[in-house]
N, C-alpha and C positions, 0 to 999 in steps of 0.2 A: 292292196293297191293294185289296180289294173291299168296297165299302160299298153299302148299298142306295140306289138313286136315289129321292129323295123330292121332294116339291113344294118350290118356292123358300121359303126360311125367311123368316118375318116378323121384322122388327126388334124386338128386345127391349131393354128398359132394361139398360144395362151392356155392350152389344155394342161391340166395338172398331171403330174406323174402318178401312176397307180400306187395305191397304198401297199399292195403286195404284188409280187410277180404274177402275171396272168396264168402261168403254168401251175402255180400253187393254189390258185383261187377256186372256190366252189362256184357252181353255176350262178348266174344272176338270179336274184330273188323275185324277179317278175315271172309270173306263170308263162310258160311257153318259150322263154328266152334261154338259149343254150350257150350264150357268150359267157366268158369268165367274169365273175363278179369281183373285180379287183379294186373297185372304188367304193369307199364307205360314205354313208350319209347318216346323220343322227336320226333316231326313231322319232323323237319329239323334243319340244322345248324342255320338258321335264326330264328327259332321258338323253342328254347331250353326249354322254359317254357310252351309250348303247347304240350299236350301229346296225344298219341293213346294208347289204353288199350288192352293188349293181355293176352292170357293164357301163362303158363310157356313155353310150347313148341314153340309157335309162337314168344314170346319175345326172345327166344334163337336164332331162325332163323333170326329175325330182327337184333339182335346184331351182328350176324356173317356177315351180309351184310352191316351193318352201316359203313360208312367211313366219318368221320367228315370233312376231308380235300378234299373230292371229288370236283373236279372243280377248285381247287386252284393251282396256279403255285408254283414253288420252292421258289421264292422270298417271296410270301405271307405266305407260311408255315414257312420260316425262321423268318419273322417278327413276326408271331404269337408266335413262340418259344421264341424269345428275349423278347417280351412283357409278356410272361407267367412267367418270372423270378420275376416280380414285381406284379403279379396277375392282369395284364392289367390295373394298376393304373398309373396316371401320375407321372413322376419323373423330377428331376431338375439336371442340370449340377453341379457337386461338385465344380467346379472352382468358380461358382457364390456364393456358400455357404460361401466361405472364405472372401467375401467382408464385410466391416464394418457394413453394414446395418443389416445383420442377427444378428450379435452379439448385435448391439444396440437395436434391437427389443427384443432380449432375456432378456437383462438387464431391459428394461422397463417393460416387463411382470413380471419378477422376483420381481421388486420393487412393482408393483401393487398387486401381490399376497401376498407379505409380509404385505402390508398395510391392505389388506382385512382380512388376517388370524389373525394378531396381534391387529387390531383395532387402530393402531397408525401409524404415518408416520415414515419411516426409517430416522434416524438422518442424516442430510446432512452436509458434511464437508464444512466449510466455504471456499469460493473461495477467492483467493488473490485479492486485489484491482486492478482494470484494469486501465491502463493508457488511456489517451484520444486517443493516436495514435492507441493503440490496439483496443479500442472500435470502432474507425473509420474504421479500417481494417476489423473487424468482420462485421460491418454494410455493407461495400462495398461488401463483399463476401456473405452476407445474411446467416451467420452461427452463432451458439451460442457457448458460452464458457462454459465448456471445450469442446474441439474438438480433434479428432485424426488426425494424418497425412493422413490416408486413407480417412476420411470424407472430409478433406480439398481438396485432389486431386480430388475426385469425384465431389465436389461442383465446383471446378475450371473448370473442363471439361464442366460441364453443362453451366456455365456462359460464357465461351469462345465460345461455339457453338451458344449461343444466341446473343452475342454482338460483335463478330469478324467483323472487317471492310469489309472483303471479302463477308460476308453474308449480310451486311447492305448497301452495294454499296454506300459508301461515306457519310453516315449519320454522321454528326459531333458529335451529342449527343452520338450516339452509340460508336463512336471512342474514345471519352473522357471517357465514362464509361468503355470501354475495358482497357484503360490505368490505370484507378483507380483499376480495378479488378486485373490486372497483378501486380501492385505495392503492393496491399494488399496481394495477394497470396505469393509473395516473403517475405514480412515482417512476415506474419503468419507462413510460413514454417520455417524461421530462428528462430522465437520465440519458436516454439514447439521443434525444434532440440536443442536449448539452454536449454530448461527445462529438456529434457531427458538426457542430458550429465552432 
């Protein structure tokens, strides 16, 4: 980078404080400039944490010429702006956050935190005695009691994808398992609807 060698710059209102004391700085990295290079500037967009050191006058010139988005198209700039809203951190779709899994994990974490802080387990409400038919349906669906309607639907979708006859091409065992899963789903769905009404 070649910039004209000029007289030492006068301090202006709004100038930044140097990054290192001028007496400790190496000379400015512009050829022919003997001023202390106490001001840092990034080398490029890809090397934002690698610096060149300039005097005040030359860092001002560098900053006037600096264009972070040089070489990027309009779509890339728009994508950068959208990502800047979240600080370029990953985000998740809010629709997925409303699924039962997030809430389930929240309550598990809450219970574990309660146990840790209080030194005792949270009292568990006794569950009603389960009938043999209910236990069999829970086992077929591979789900624990108590369950929510949302958990049941999610589990049913997973099981159907695994055991559906179209997927297993005439496998009699998978077909029988599929029938059991379907019957169990309908029974458990009716059971939970009756509980909530």
